C-alpha positions in Angstrom: 129.4 159.1 113.9 131.5 158.9 117.1 135.0 157.6 117.1 135.5 154.1 116.2 135.7 151.4 119.0 137.0 147.8 118.1 134.2 145.2 118.0 135.6 141.6 118.6 134.8 139.3 116.0 132.7 136.0 117.1 135.8 133.8 116.2 138.2 135.8 118.6 137.5 133.3 121.2 138.5 130.4 118.9 141.7 132.3 118.0 142.6 132.7 121.8 141.7 129.1 122.3 144.0 127.8 119.6 147.1 130.2 120.6 146.7 129.0 124.3 146.6 125.3 123.1 149.8 126.1 121.0 151.4 127.8 124.0 151.0 125.0 126.5 152.0 122.5 123.6 155.3 124.3 123.4 155.7 124.0 127.2 154.9 120.4 127.0 157.0 119.7 124.1 159.9 121.2 125.9 159.3 119.1 129.0 158.8 116.0 127.2 161.8 116.7 125.1 163.9 117.1 128.3 162.7 113.8 129.4 163.3 111.9 126.3 166.7 113.5 125.9 167.5 112.1 129.4 166.0 108.7 128.9 166.3 108.0 125.0 169.1 110.6 123.8 169.3 113.7 122.0 167.8 112.9 118.8 164.8 111.2 120.1 164.0 114.0 122.5 164.4 116.9 120.2 162.7 114.9 117.5 159.5 114.0 119.5 159.5 117.6 121.1 159.5 119.2 117.6 156.7 116.9 116.5 154.6 117.9 119.4 155.1 121.6 118.6 154.4 121.0 114.9 151.2 118.9 115.8 150.0 121.6 118.2 150.5 124.2 115.4 148.7 122.3 112.9 145.9 121.8 115.5 145.8 125.6 115.9 145.6 126.3 112.1 142.9 123.7 111.8 140.7 124.8 114.9 141.0 128.3 113.5 140.5 127.5 109.8 137.6 125.4 110.0 135.3 127.7 112.0 136.4 130.5 109.8 135.5 128.6 106.5 132.2 127.8 108.0 131.6 131.3 109.1 132.6 132.7 105.9 130.3 130.5 104.0 127.5 132.1 105.8 128.3 135.7 104.8 127.4 137.9 102.1 129.6 140.4 100.4 128.6 144.2 100.9 130.6 147.1 99.4 132.0 149.6 101.8 134.8 152.2 101.8 138.0 152.7 103.7 137.3 155.7 106.2 140.4 155.7 108.3 143.5 153.8 109.3 144.3 153.3 113.0 147.8 152.4 114.4 148.3 149.0 116.0 151.6 148.2 117.9 153.3 144.9 117.4 156.7 143.2 117.5 158.7 142.0 114.8 161.0 138.9 115.0 163.8 140.8 116.6 161.6 142.1 119.4 161.3 145.6 117.9 158.1 147.5 118.4 156.5 148.1 114.9 153.3 149.9 114.0 150.9 148.6 111.6 148.2 150.5 109.9 144.8 148.9 110.4 141.9 149.8 108.1 138.6 151.1 109.4 136.0 150.1 106.8 132.3 151.7 106.8 129.4 150.0 105.2 125.7 150.0 105.2 124.3 146.6 106.4 121.1 145.0 105.3 119.3 146.5 108.2 120.1 150.0 106.9 122.4 151.1 109.6 125.8 152.4 108.8 128.4 150.6 110.5 132.3 150.5 110.9 134.8 147.6 111.3 138.4 147.4 111.8 140.5 145.0 109.6 143.7 143.5 111.0 147.0 145.5 110.8 148.4 145.2 107.4 145.3 144.4 105.6 144.2 146.4 102.5 147.8 147.8 102.3 147.4 149.4 98.9 144.1 151.2 99.7 143.7 154.7 100.8 140.9 156.6 102.6 137.8 156.7 100.4 138.8 153.7 98.5 136.2 150.9 98.0 136.7 148.0 100.3 134.4 144.9 100.4 133.0 143.5 103.7 131.9 140.2 104.8 128.7 140.2 106.8 127.0 137.3 108.6 123.7 136.5 107.2 121.2 137.6 109.8 123.7 139.2 112.0 125.0 142.7 110.7 127.0 143.2 113.7 129.3 140.3 112.9 131.3 141.5 109.9 135.0 141.5 108.8 137.0 143.1 105.9 136.9 140.8 102.9 140.6 140.7 102.6 142.6 137.4 102.3 145.0 138.5 105.1 142.2 139.3 107.3 140.5 136.1 106.8 143.3 133.5 106.2 146.3 135.2 107.5 146.4 133.5 111.0 145.6 130.1 109.5 148.3 130.4 106.8 150.9 131.7 109.5 150.3 128.9 111.9 150.4 126.2 109.2 153.7 127.4 107.7 155.2 127.9 111.3 154.2 124.2 112.1 155.7 122.8 109.0 159.3 123.6 110.1 159.3 121.9 113.5 157.4 118.9 111.9 159.9 118.5 109.3 162.7 118.9 111.9 160.9 116.3 114.3 160.5 113.7 111.3 164.1 114.0 110.2 165.5 113.6 113.8 163.1 110.7 114.7 164.1 109.0 111.5 167.8 109.5 112.4 167.1 108.2 115.9 165.4 105.1 114.6 168.3 104.5 112.2 170.8 104.7 114.9 168.9 102.6 117.2 168.7 99.9 114.3 172.5 100.1 113.4 173.9 98.2 116.4 171.4 95.5 115.7 172.3 95.2 112.0 176.1 95.2 113.0 175.5 92.2 115.2 173.8 90.2 112.6 176.5 90.6 110.1 179.3 87.6 110.0 
């Protein structure tokens, strides 16, 4: 069998779309934040900007998660085996280059053809070459397969949801504080 070449998953376009929306929402959130800081004050500006970023992240998580859930519902599990690991370069939170090991799993599809797929970097971390590995294969389309690993299936969705939680909580806290601050002078005028 020839050297392995990465075959894109059907939902790679969905992931790209969700990440693009998130990127543009970050830019829009910064612009709206700057405008609101100028017009309404720091608490409103940062609060609403953070809520926009959080909402975009949750949108990204949902727009990746729902199609992924539907796609996985129409798959069958097939036993395969890890045949190799390839190196994937990435960056950590400090901007340093990191190398992830991505598993290459070989399996025999329902059509009888021997196929290979690559998991995402870091999936199947405890497996070694030759170890069994489950694969999820789309019913009726053996070319559409993915490693049946939680990280491979749900890692991006969970990551976006967790990342979105922080700006959402910050946005809620700051807009609540801005609202209270806005009400305080009105309450003081009503007091005798």
